[in-house]
Structure formats: structure tokens, C-alpha cells
N, CA, C and O atoms as a GROMACS GRO file, in nm:
protein
  472
    1MET      N    1  -1.990   3.841   2.716
    1MET     CA    2  -1.991   3.865   2.862
    1MET      C    3  -1.999   3.782   2.968
    1MET      O    4  -1.931   3.758   3.068
    2ASN      N    5  -2.159   3.722   2.890
    2ASN     CA    6  -2.173   3.626   2.996
    2ASN      C    7  -2.128   3.507   3.010
    2ASN      O    8  -2.160   3.426   3.097
    3THR      N    9  -2.054   3.493   2.928
    3THR     CA   10  -1.945   3.372   2.902
    3THR      C   11  -1.812   3.378   3.044
    3THR      O   12  -1.778   3.281   3.112
    4VAL      N   13  -1.763   3.516   3.057
    4VAL     CA   14  -1.687   3.514   3.155
    4VAL      C   15  -1.735   3.468   3.297
    4VAL      O   16  -1.850   3.479   3.340
    5PRO      N   17  -1.603   3.401   3.378
    5PRO     CA   18  -1.644   3.294   3.485
    5PRO      C   19  -1.676   3.418   3.574
    5PRO      O   20  -1.608   3.517   3.553
    6GLY      N   21  -1.755   3.423   3.653
    6GLY     CA   22  -1.767   3.423   3.813
    6GLY      C   23  -1.905   3.464   3.831
    6GLY      O   24  -1.961   3.491   3.725
    7THR      N   25  -1.982   3.478   3.946
    7THR     CA   26  -2.118   3.437   4.021
    7THR      C   27  -2.182   3.560   4.002
    7THR      O   28  -2.289   3.552   3.942
    8ARG      N   29  -2.143   3.676   4.037
    8ARG     CA   30  -2.215   3.769   4.044
    8ARG      C   31  -2.192   3.895   3.906
    8ARG      O   32  -2.080   3.904   3.855
    9PRO      N   33  -2.274   3.960   3.871
    9PRO     CA   34  -2.276   4.030   3.738
    9PRO      C   35  -2.180   4.156   3.721
    9PRO      O   36  -2.137   4.199   3.614
   10ALA      N   37  -2.149   4.218   3.874
   10ALA     CA   38  -2.024   4.300   3.866
   10ALA      C   39  -1.920   4.240   3.864
   10ALA      O   40  -1.848   4.281   3.773
   11THR      N   41  -1.857   4.126   3.945
   11THR     CA   42  -1.758   4.083   3.922
   11THR      C   43  -1.711   4.045   3.734
   11THR      O   44  -1.622   4.096   3.664
   12ARG      N   45  -1.820   3.931   3.700
   12ARG     CA   46  -1.791   3.950   3.552
   12ARG      C   47  -1.750   4.068   3.477
   12ARG      O   48  -1.649   4.085   3.410
   13GLU      N   49  -1.866   4.161   3.505
   13GLU     CA   50  -1.829   4.279   3.433
   13GLU      C   51  -1.725   4.334   3.476
   13GLU      O   52  -1.692   4.418   3.393
   14GLU      N   53  -1.638   4.334   3.580
   14GLU     CA   54  -1.530   4.353   3.601
   14GLU      C   55  -1.393   4.285   3.520
   14GLU      O   56  -1.304   4.341   3.457
   15LEU      N   57  -1.416   4.143   3.550
   15LEU     CA   58  -1.337   4.073   3.475
   15LEU      C   59  -1.330   4.100   3.338
   15LEU      O   60  -1.219   4.130   3.295
   16PHE      N   61  -1.439   4.095   3.246
   16PHE     CA   62  -1.448   4.141   3.123
   16PHE      C   63  -1.376   4.265   3.089
   16PHE      O   64  -1.326   4.248   2.977
   17ARG      N   65  -1.343   4.399   3.141
   17ARG     CA   66  -1.296   4.512   3.156
   17ARG      C   67  -1.107   4.482   3.155
   17ARG      O   68  -1.020   4.530   3.084
   18ARG      N   69  -1.101   4.387   3.260
   18ARG     CA   70  -0.967   4.368   3.266
   18ARG      C   71  -0.906   4.271   3.163
   18ARG      O   72  -0.787   4.264   3.133
   19LEU      N   73  -1.009   4.195   3.113
   19LEU     CA   74  -0.934   4.105   3.023
   19LEU      C   75  -0.955   4.173   2.884
   19LEU      O   76  -0.897   4.132   2.784
   20THR      N   77  -1.013   4.248   2.884
   20THR     CA   78  -1.019   4.336   2.747
   20THR      C   79  -0.898   4.428   2.753
   20THR      O   80  -0.818   4.434   2.659
   21ILE      N   81  -0.881   4.519   2.891
   21ILE     CA   82  -0.758   4.581   2.878
   21ILE      C   83  -0.620   4.479   2.849
   21ILE      O   84  -0.516   4.507   2.789
   22ALA      N   85  -0.643   4.409   2.886
   22ALA     CA   86  -0.497   4.309   2.862
   22ALA      C   87  -0.506   4.254   2.706
   22ALA      O   88  -0.402   4.236   2.644
   23TYR      N   89  -0.618   4.232   2.653
   23TYR     CA   90  -0.622   4.221   2.484
   23TYR      C   91  -0.585   4.326   2.452
   23TYR      O   92  -0.490   4.305   2.376
   24GLU      N   93  -0.602   4.440   2.463
   24GLU     CA   94  -0.586   4.547   2.386
   24GLU      C   95  -0.445   4.628   2.414
   24GLU      O   96  -0.416   4.733   2.358
   25TYR      N   97  -0.375   4.570   2.496
   25TYR     CA   98  -0.250   4.572   2.543
   25TYR      C   99  -0.178   4.485   2.434
   25TYR      O  100  -0.117   4.538   2.341
   26LEU      N  101  -0.192   4.317   2.453
   26LEU     CA  102  -0.137   4.291   2.336
   26LEU      C  103  -0.139   4.325   2.254
   26LEU      O  104  -0.034   4.362   2.200
   27HIS      N  105  -0.257   4.335   2.195
   27HIS     CA  106  -0.320   4.402   2.042
   27HIS      C  107  -0.171   4.502   2.004
   27HIS      O  108  -0.096   4.490   1.907
   28ALA      N  109  -0.165   4.580   2.099
   28ALA     CA  110  -0.084   4.731   2.032
   28ALA      C  111   0.048   4.723   2.085
   28ALA      O  112   0.130   4.813   2.072
   29TYR      N  113   0.067   4.625   2.139
   29TYR     CA  114   0.253   4.568   2.205
   29TYR      C  115   0.295   4.446   2.111
   29TYR      O  116   0.406   4.398   2.132
   30TYR      N  117   0.218   4.391   2.012
   30TYR     CA  118   0.237   4.235   1.986
   30TYR      C  119   0.386   4.234   1.942
   30TYR      O  120   0.465   4.148   1.982
   31ASN      N  121   0.420   4.334   1.860
   31ASN     CA  122   0.585   4.367   1.803
   31ASN      C  123   0.695   4.376   1.874
   31ASN      O  124   0.800   4.402   1.815
   32ARG      N  125   0.692   4.353   2.032
   32ARG     CA  126   0.787   4.358   2.099
   32ARG      C  127   0.815   4.275   2.195
   32ARG      O  128   0.734   4.183   2.189
   33SER      N  129   0.881   4.263   2.271
   33SER     CA  130   0.911   4.126   2.393
   33SER      C  131   0.792   4.187   2.514
   33SER      O  132   0.823   4.286   2.580
   34VAL      N  133   0.679   4.129   2.532
   34VAL     CA  134   0.561   4.168   2.600
   34VAL      C  135   0.560   4.016   2.728
   34VAL      O  136   0.516   3.902   2.717
   35THR      N  137   0.604   4.060   2.796
   35THR     CA  138   0.609   3.918   2.938
   35THR      C  139   0.468   3.929   2.994
   35THR      O  140   0.385   4.015   2.968
   36LEU      N  141   0.459   3.832   3.069
   36LEU     CA  142   0.327   3.756   3.121
   36LEU      C  143   0.290   3.859   3.221
   36LEU      O  144   0.177   3.907   3.234
   37GLU      N  145   0.415   3.896   3.305
   37GLU     CA  146   0.412   3.953   3.418
   37GLU      C  147   0.372   4.097   3.394
   37GLU      O  148   0.288   4.155   3.462
   38GLU      N  149   0.429   4.143   3.305
   38GLU     CA  150   0.424   4.291   3.243
   38GLU      C  151   0.209   4.292   3.214
   38GLU      O  152   0.132   4.333   3.301
   39VAL      N  153   0.172   4.248   3.105
   39VAL     CA  154   0.026   4.174   3.074
   39VAL      C  155  -0.061   4.197   3.230
   39VAL      O  156  -0.156   4.274   3.249
   40SER      N  157   0.000   4.108   3.324
   40SER     CA  158  -0.100   4.078   3.434
   40SER      C  159  -0.116   4.214   3.524
   40SER      O  160  -0.220   4.258   3.574
   41ARG      N  161   0.038   4.276   3.534
   41ARG     CA  162   0.040   4.402   3.607
   41ARG      C  163  -0.036   4.508   3.526
   41ARG      O  164  -0.057   4.609   3.592
   42VAL      N  165  -0.078   4.512   3.416
   42VAL     CA  166  -0.176   4.630   3.356
   42VAL      C  167  -0.299   4.548   3.358
   42VAL      O  168  -0.390   4.618   3.401
   43ALA      N  169  -0.334   4.448   3.333
   43ALA     CA  170  -0.466   4.402   3.394
   43ALA      C  171  -0.538   4.408   3.567
   43ALA      O  172  -0.644   4.396   3.630
   44CYS      N  173  -0.452   4.424   3.576
   44CYS     CA  174  -0.439   4.392   3.766
   44CYS      C  175  -0.492   4.265   3.804
   44CYS      O  176  -0.584   4.250   3.884
   45LEU      N  177  -0.418   4.155   3.733
   45LEU     CA  178  -0.495   4.039   3.761
   45LEU      C  179  -0.335   3.930   3.778
   45LEU      O  180  -0.232   3.981   3.734
   46SER      N  181  -0.329   3.815   3.830
   46SER     CA  182  -0.238   3.780   3.894
   46SER      C  183  -0.220   3.662   3.752
   46SER      O  184  -0.319   3.629   3.686
   47LYS      N  185  -0.086   3.611   3.722
   47LYS     CA  186  -0.042   3.587   3.580
   47LYS      C  187  -0.148   3.428   3.572
   47LYS      O  188  -0.203   3.396   3.467
   48ASN      N  189  -0.160   3.353   3.685
   48ASN     CA  190  -0.278   3.214   3.642
   48ASN      C  191  -0.398   3.267   3.616
   48ASN      O  192  -0.467   3.238   3.517
   49HIS      N  193  -0.421   3.328   3.682
   49HIS     CA  194  -0.582   3.407   3.657
   49HIS      C  195  -0.614   3.495   3.517
   49HIS      O  196  -0.726   3.504   3.467
   50LEU      N  197  -0.498   3.556   3.466
   50LEU     CA  198  -0.507   3.586   3.349
   50LEU      C  199  -0.514   3.496   3.255
   50LEU      O  200  -0.610   3.500   3.177
   51ILE      N  201  -0.417   3.401   3.244
   51ILE     CA  202  -0.396   3.285   3.134
   51ILE      C  203  -0.532   3.214   3.134
   51ILE      O  204  -0.593   3.201   3.028
   52ARG      N  205  -0.581   3.168   3.254
   52ARG     CA  206  -0.688   3.066   3.271
   52ARG      C  207  -0.825   3.157   3.198
   52ARG      O  208  -0.895   3.111   3.108
   53SER      N  209  -0.841   3.285   3.255
   53SER     CA  210  -1.013   3.402   3.195
   53SER      C  211  -0.925   3.413   3.045
   53SER      O  212  -0.988   3.365   2.951
   54PHE      N  213  -0.815   3.460   3.017
   54PHE     CA  214  -0.816   3.485   2.905
   54PHE      C  215  -0.813   3.354   2.772
   54PHE      O  216  -0.848   3.366   2.655
   55ARG      N  217  -0.763   3.243   2.839
   55ARG     CA  218  -0.818   3.120   2.747
   55ARG      C  219  -0.938   3.099   2.742
   55ARG      O  220  -0.989   3.070   2.634
   56HIS      N  221  -1.006   3.107   2.847
   56HIS     CA  222  -1.151   3.054   2.874
   56HIS      C  223  -1.238   3.158   2.786
   56HIS      O  224  -1.336   3.121   2.720
   57PHE      N  225  -1.180   3.325   2.792
   57PHE     CA  226  -1.302   3.394   2.700
   57PHE      C  227  -1.261   3.405   2.585
   57PHE      O  228  -1.352   3.386   2.504
   58PHE      N  229  -1.121   3.437   2.520
   58PHE     CA  230  -1.025   3.446   2.387
   58PHE      C  231  -1.017   3.296   2.301
   58PHE      O  232  -1.004   3.266   2.182
   59LYS      N  233  -1.035   3.216   2.435
   59LYS     CA  234  -1.006   3.057   2.339
   59LYS      C  235  -0.874   3.040   2.278
   59LYS      O  236  -0.847   2.981   2.173
   60ARG      N  237  -0.774   3.117   2.379
   60ARG     CA  238  -0.644   3.084   2.357
   60ARG      C  239  -0.570   3.188   2.435
   60ARG      O  240  -0.610   3.301   2.463
   61THR      N  241  -0.440   3.128   2.469
   61THR     CA  242  -0.385   3.223   2.537
   61THR      C  243  -0.325   3.306   2.516
   61THR      O  244  -0.315   3.310   2.393
   62PRO      N  245  -0.248   3.419   2.579
   62PRO     CA  246  -0.196   3.530   2.584
   62PRO      C  247  -0.102   3.521   2.463
   62PRO      O  248  -0.112   3.595   2.365
   63HIS      N  249  -0.010   3.423   2.476
   63HIS     CA  250   0.108   3.379   2.425
   63HIS      C  251   0.047   3.296   2.278
   63HIS      O  252   0.126   3.301   2.183
   64GLN      N  253  -0.046   3.244   2.260
   64GLN     CA  254  -0.121   3.228   2.109
   64GLN      C  255  -0.147   3.309   2.066
   64GLN      O  256  -0.093   3.328   1.957
   65PHE      N  257  -0.222   3.391   2.105
   65PHE     CA  258  -0.266   3.573   2.039
   65PHE      C  259  -0.183   3.635   1.994
   65PHE      O  260  -0.204   3.690   1.886
   66ILE      N  261  -0.051   3.654   2.063
   66ILE     CA  262   0.081   3.737   2.010
   66ILE      C  263   0.133   3.650   1.900
   66ILE      O  264   0.177   3.713   1.804
   67ILE      N  265   0.136   3.525   1.894
   67ILE     CA  266   0.197   3.470   1.748
   67ILE      C  267   0.103   3.454   1.687
   67ILE      O  268   0.141   3.462   1.570
   68GLU      N  269  -0.046   3.428   1.689
   68GLU     CA  270  -0.103   3.474   1.582
   68GLU      C  271  -0.119   3.601   1.530
   68GLU      O  272  -0.128   3.609   1.407
   69LYS      N  273  -0.126   3.706   1.599
   69LYS     CA  274  -0.110   3.864   1.561
   69LYS      C  275   0.004   3.866   1.492
   69LYS      O  276   0.005   3.921   1.382
   70ARG      N  277   0.116   3.808   1.544
   70ARG     CA  278   0.252   3.859   1.461
   70ARG      C  279   0.249   3.769   1.336
   70ARG      O  280   0.325   3.821   1.254
   71LEU      N  281   0.186   3.641   1.278
   71LEU     CA  282   0.227   3.571   1.175
   71LEU      C  283   0.091   3.647   1.056
   71LEU      O  284   0.092   3.631   0.934
   72LEU      N  285  -0.002   3.718   1.126
   72LEU     CA  286  -0.107   3.740   1.048
   72LEU      C  287  -0.046   3.919   0.998
   72LEU      O  288  -0.076   3.956   0.885
   73GLU      N  289   0.010   3.984   1.059
   73GLU     CA  290   0.069   4.101   1.051
   73GLU      C  291   0.234   4.034   0.937
   73GLU      O  292   0.276   4.106   0.847
   74ALA      N  293   0.272   3.955   0.956
   74ALA     CA  294   0.384   3.906   0.887
   74ALA      C  295   0.292   3.848   0.747
   74ALA      O  296   0.363   3.882   0.653
   75GLN      N  297   0.204   3.796   0.706
   75GLN     CA  298   0.121   3.746   0.611
   75GLN      C  299   0.071   3.904   0.504
   75GLN      O  300   0.093   3.932   0.386
   76ARG      N  301   0.006   3.969   0.605
   76ARG     CA  302  -0.014   4.067   0.546
   76ARG      C  303   0.084   4.164   0.473
   76ARG      O  304   0.054   4.220   0.368
   77LEU      N  305   0.230   4.182   0.551
   77LEU     CA  306   0.319   4.226   0.494
   77LEU      C  307   0.440   4.184   0.335
   77LEU      O  308   0.498   4.249   0.247
   78LEU      N  309   0.423   4.000   0.388
   78LEU     CA  310   0.468   3.959   0.233
   78LEU      C  311   0.414   3.943   0.137
   78LEU      O  312   0.453   3.911   0.025
   79ALA      N  313   0.262   3.980   0.201
   79ALA     CA  314   0.172   4.010   0.046
   79ALA      C  315   0.156   4.130  -0.015
   79ALA      O  316   0.134   4.142  -0.136
   80HIS      N  317   0.171   4.240   0.080
   80HIS     CA  318   0.164   4.379   0.010
   80HIS      C  319   0.285   4.462   0.002
   80HIS      O  320   0.278   4.578  -0.039
   81THR      N  321   0.416   4.400   0.044
   81THR     CA  322   0.509   4.498   0.069
   81THR      C  323   0.584   4.441   0.003
   81THR      O  324   0.537   4.341  -0.052
   82ASP      N  325   0.773   4.483  -0.033
   82ASP     CA  326   0.881   4.427  -0.078
   82ASP      C  327   0.951   4.419   0.026
   82ASP      O  328   1.068   4.388   0.003
   83ILE      N  329   0.920   4.437   0.146
   83ILE     CA  330   1.042   4.435   0.292
   83ILE      C  331   1.081   4.292   0.273
   83ILE      O  332   1.013   4.190   0.259
   84SER      N  333   1.179   4.309   0.276
   84SER     CA  334   1.286   4.169   0.319
   84SER      C  335   1.221   4.055   0.444
   84SER      O  336   1.152   4.107   0.532
   85ILE      N  337   1.237   3.948   0.449
   85ILE     CA  338   1.162   3.882   0.519
   85ILE      C  339   1.243   3.881   0.685
   85ILE      O  340   1.186   3.840   0.786
   86THR      N  341   1.389   3.936   0.678
   86THR     CA  342   1.437   3.937   0.770
   86THR      C  343   1.342   4.040   0.856
   86THR      O  344   1.286   4.038   0.966
   87GLU      N  345   1.356   4.142   0.732
   87GLU     CA  346   1.295   4.250   0.808
   87GLU      C  347   1.141   4.259   0.894
   87GLU      O  348   1.100   4.326   0.989
   88ILE      N  349   1.090   4.167   0.814
   88ILE     CA  350   0.935   4.156   0.822
   88ILE      C  351   0.954   4.034   0.970
   88ILE      O  352   0.861   4.041   1.050
   89SER      N  353   1.010   3.982   0.987
   89SER     CA  354   1.042   3.910   1.118
   89SER      C  355   1.060   3.998   1.291
   89SER      O  356   1.034   3.979   1.410
   90GLN      N  357   1.122   4.095   1.202
   90GLN     CA  358   1.208   4.183   1.300
   90GLN      C  359   1.079   4.290   1.338
   90GLN      O  360   1.057   4.312   1.457
   91ARG      N  361   0.999   4.354   1.237
   91ARG     CA  362   0.935   4.448   1.283
   91ARG      C  363   0.785   4.358   1.338
   91ARG      O  364   0.689   4.421   1.382
   92VAL      N  365   0.786   4.225   1.327
   92VAL     CA  366   0.657   4.197   1.377
   92VAL      C  367   0.690   4.131   1.520
   92VAL      O  368   0.593   4.102   1.590
   93GLY      N  369   0.808   4.107   1.564
   93GLY     CA  370   0.861   4.121   1.679
   93GLY      C  371   0.910   3.956   1.738
   93GLY      O  372   0.898   3.909   1.851
   94PHE      N  373   0.977   3.884   1.597
   94PHE     CA  374   1.025   3.771   1.602
   94PHE      C  375   1.180   3.787   1.685
   94PHE      O  376   1.241   3.874   1.623
   95GLU      N  377   1.244   3.749   1.770
   95GLU     CA  378   1.357   3.765   1.800
   95GLU      C  379   1.481   3.701   1.662
   95GLU      O  380   1.565   3.779   1.616
   96THR      N  381   1.475   3.606   1.631
   96THR     CA  382   1.538   3.554   1.514
   96THR      C  383   1.440   3.568   1.367
   96THR      O  384   1.319   3.590   1.368
   97PRO      N  385   1.520   3.550   1.248
   97PRO     CA  386   1.466   3.487   1.128
   97PRO      C  387   1.380   3.322   1.165
   97PRO      O  388   1.264   3.281   1.160
   98SER      N  389   1.469   3.285   1.188
   98SER     CA  390   1.480   3.120   1.197
   98SER      C  391   1.362   3.102   1.302
   98SER      O  392   1.329   2.985   1.286
   99SER      N  393   1.304   3.141   1.371
   99SER     CA  394   1.175   3.109   1.469
   99SER      C  395   1.090   3.160   1.396
   99SER      O  396   0.977   3.111   1.390
  100PHE      N  397   1.123   3.268   1.326
  100PHE     CA  398   0.972   3.317   1.259
  100PHE      C  399   0.976   3.203   1.141
  100PHE      O  400   0.869   3.143   1.131
  101ASN      N  401   1.082   3.158   1.046
  101ASN     CA  402   1.074   3.079   0.947
  101ASN      C  403   0.994   2.951   1.017
  101ASN      O  404   0.872   2.943   1.002
  102LYS      N  405   1.042   2.887   1.067
  102LYS     CA  406   0.971   2.773   1.161
  102LYS      C  407   0.854   2.757   1.191
  102LYS      O  408   0.784   2.658   1.171
  103LEU      N  409   0.811   2.918   1.273
  103LEU     CA  410   0.692   2.868   1.310
  103LEU      C  411   0.574   2.929   1.199
  103LEU      O  412   0.453   2.906   1.203
  104PHE      N  413   0.655   3.021   1.090
  104PHE     CA  414   0.532   3.051   1.000
  104PHE      C  415   0.515   2.937   0.889
  104PHE      O  416   0.416   2.940   0.816
  105ARG      N  417   0.607   2.842   0.877
  105ARG     CA  418   0.597   2.700   0.834
  105ARG      C  419   0.531   2.612   0.866
  105ARG      O  420   0.483   2.531   0.787
  106GLN      N  421   0.511   2.610   1.027
  106GLN     CA  422   0.421   2.516   1.072
  106GLN      C  423   0.253   2.522   1.100
  106GLN      O  424   0.164   2.439   1.117
  107ARG      N  425   0.263   2.708   1.092
  107ARG     CA  426   0.088   2.746   1.072
  107ARG      C  427   0.034   2.776   0.970
  107ARG      O  428  -0.085   2.806   0.964
  108THR      N  429   0.129   2.771   0.852
  108THR     CA  430   0.065   2.816   0.707
  108THR      C  431   0.095   2.696   0.643
  108THR      O  432  -0.002   2.657   0.578
  109GLY      N  433   0.204   2.614   0.635
  109GLY     CA  434   0.197   2.518   0.619
  109GLY      C  435   0.311   2.545   0.478
  109GLY      O  436   0.324   2.471   0.381
  110CYS      N  437   0.357   2.625   0.496
  110CYS     CA  438   0.484   2.697   0.367
  110CYS      C  439   0.554   2.836   0.428
  110CYS      O  440   0.523   2.922   0.511
  111SER      N  441   0.688   2.801   0.319
  111SER     CA  442   0.800   2.906   0.400
  111SER      C  443   0.740   3.059   0.364
  111SER      O  444   0.659   3.071   0.272
  112PRO      N  445   0.785   3.178   0.442
  112PRO     CA  446   0.723   3.253   0.396
  112PRO      C  447   0.765   3.326   0.207
  112PRO      O  448   0.698   3.394   0.129
  113GLN      N  449   0.892   3.272   0.200
  113GLN     CA  450   0.908   3.289   0.043
  113GLN      C  451   0.815   3.250  -0.045
  113GLN      O  452   0.777   3.306  -0.148
  114MET      N  453   0.774   3.127   0.017
  114MET     CA  454   0.706   3.049  -0.111
  114MET      C  455   0.509   3.128  -0.073
  114MET      O  456   0.429   3.126  -0.167
  115PHE      N  457   0.470   3.179   0.048
  115PHE     CA  458   0.382   3.266   0.069
  115PHE      C  459   0.397   3.375  -0.017
  115PHE      O  460   0.306   3.389  -0.099
  116ARG      N  461   0.496   3.461  -0.017
  116ARG     CA  462   0.511   3.596  -0.098
  116ARG      C  463   0.465   3.546  -0.222
  116ARG      O  464   0.357   3.586  -0.266
  117LYS      N  465   0.573   3.415  -0.320
  117LYS     CA  466   0.558   3.381  -0.416
  117LYS      C  467   0.405   3.378  -0.513
  117LYS      O  468   0.373   3.417  -0.625
  118LYS      N  469   0.340   3.313  -0.405
  118LYS     CA  470   0.190   3.282  -0.431
  118LYS      C  471   0.126   3.400  -0.369
  118LYS      O  472   0.003   3.412  -0.370
   0.00000   0.00000   0.00000
């Protein structure tokens, strides 16, 4: 909590509480279309303050967090289920299978099909 920006301990504590709310909200709803406005409203922070503070504390933006969470869940589903890749992409919150395939390949270095075969 000491890494949260703010001069007064009470300010840091409150910001930490609000960032934790944003984190938990994103973690719970990663698989649906979550807007920055929605997250900032839930956390009671402005959009810019949320992005800046979230990046400072969690070392990534809310959008980057959601993408990572989706891809990790997709990897788990690919490794442990026989669900189709299209179904997996929809379950984890990607709008189209092509955007899922592209991002998956960029982040892992292989396609979802190759990842499943490994």
C-alpha cells in the first residue's frame, strides 16, 4: 500500500481500497464487455485517475489486465477442455474469434490450435 501515490496515509489507504474494488470488478467481469466508465464509476474514481493509479500500482492498465486475464483463462480452457476455439473465445469475452486468434498468437507466439496440440 505504500507504493500507492498520495501524501497522507488516509489518502493512500482510500485510493488502495478503490483500486482494489476496480481490480476485483475487472477480475469478476473479465469475460464481458466492461467499459472504463463502468469501472471508474464502481471504483469512484475519474477515468484518468483510475488508469494512472491502476498502472502505477498493478504495473498495467485496466485494459491490459483484462486482456491478460482473458488469455490466461483461454490457455487454461485450451489445455484442459475439448471446447471449440470459437466457443472459448466467446466465453472469455472476445467479440470475434479472429481478434482472439490474433491476440493469442501475439502474446504466446503460437496459435490457439498449436497451443492445444502442445
